[in-house]
N, C-alpha and C positions, 0 to 999 in steps of 0.2 A: 505495499498499499504506499502510498504517497505522502511526502510530509504536503501540508495543505499548511502551512505557516508562511513558507517561503515565497518570495515574488517568481514567478514564472512565465517565461518567454516562450510563447505557442507558435505556432503556423495554422492560421485558421483557414479551415478548407470546406465544402460545402458536399452536401450529400442529402436528395429530394429535400432544398430548401430549409433545412436544419445545418446549424454550423458548428463545429469539432475543433478540436485543439489537441495538436502532440505538440510535445518539448522540442523546441529547433534544439537541444541538443542531441537529440536522436533520429533528426534530419540531415542525409546528405546533401541531397539535391530535390530541387521541382524540375519535372521535365513535363515538354509537348508529346502529345501523342505521339507512341510511334508503333511501327508494325511490332508484334508480339505473334511468336512461333507457337501454334498449339501444340500441348504436350498431352499423348494419349495418357488414359486413366487416370488422371486428376480428378478432384473435386470442381464441379459445375463456377466454383468463384474463384479456380485458379486458371485465368485466363491463359498463360503458359509461360515463355521466357521470350527477355528481349536482351542482345549483347547494346551493354550498354559501358560506351568506353573499355572493350575488352574483357566486361565481366557479364558472363551470364548471370541476370536478375530474374529470379520469378516474379511475376505478377498478379497480384490479387485485385479484384474485383469488388472494392469496398459493401458496396450496393447487394452484390450478389450473396457476399460474405455474410452481411446483416439481415438479408432478408427484406428486403425492400425494394424490391421492384428491380428487374435493368436497366441499363441504361443505355440513354442513346447518345454514341460519343460525339463533339462536336468541338470547335476550335476552343473552349472554355476548358471542356475536360484535361485533367493534368494529373499525372504519373508521381507522387510522395514519395520518393526513397529515403527508405526506414532503415536503422540497424536494430535488427533483431537478434538476441543473442551473438554467436558470432558470422552472422551475413546479412545482406541487405537483400532488402523487398520492397516492389512496388506496387505502392498503395492506388486504386485506378479511382479518382474523386470527379467529382461535378466540375468545381472548380477551387484553386488555391486563391484566396484572399487575401491575407497580410498577415504580418507579423505583430503580433501583439502583448505587451505587456499587462499581466494577469495580481493585482497584488494578492498576495498569501490569503488575506483575510477576507476576500472575496470565494473564495473556492470551498464549496460545501460536500460534505461525503455524498455518493451518487445514489439515489431513493432505488426504491427495489425496481421500478421499472419505470424506461424513461420514454415515452411515445411508443414505439414498435420495437424500439432497441433492449438486448437483452441487459441488464443493468453489467451483467460480469464484466462488459466491454468497457465498462465507464469507470474512470478513476476519481472522477468529481466533477460539479456543475459552476460554474462560473457565473455570477450575476454582475453584468457591464452595463450600467443606465439599462436602453433598451433590449442591448439584447443577452440571451440564455446561451452559453458557450458550454457543449459537450465533452467532456475530454478524456479522450481512449485511453486504454492502459495496453498500451503494444504487446504486454507478454500477455494478455487474455485473447488478443483477437485471433489470435490462432491456438489451436493446442500442442501438446508437444508432439504428439505422434506425427498431427499435420507439420510441426515445424522440420522434422525428421524428413519426412515425405520431401519437401523442398529442398533441403539439403541435398537428397540425393539426384534429385532433376537437374541442380547447380552444378552437379559435377563437382 
């Protein structure tokens, strides 16, 4: 569980008109949508792999992972490259909005359920003026078994 007393710098992104955040410290880069090579016998939310500056990177569609409907990719669609354990994984999001500082005191523990999203994926919720920002717990987005499978296709 994350320490919610510390200020947090996050990358804000959109999925299905909701705003989410991941810590900047976990983000390697934000990429435009690129060709993705499908990998057979993977979960539906694993879109495949892409060659990112010589590194084969597994790509996950967060809309499908969170079961909030398939996305149509457009010129706002981004792939956020995050560090998970000892590998990089690309997360397909509707748009990457901005980088913001969240004062530690505005972060609350996750409620049981947030909209249609299972609370297991959430490390906290930040209330910022008129915005409600859902902070993702990257370790919970993929199970240990799914991580092992991605490491095997990463090569």
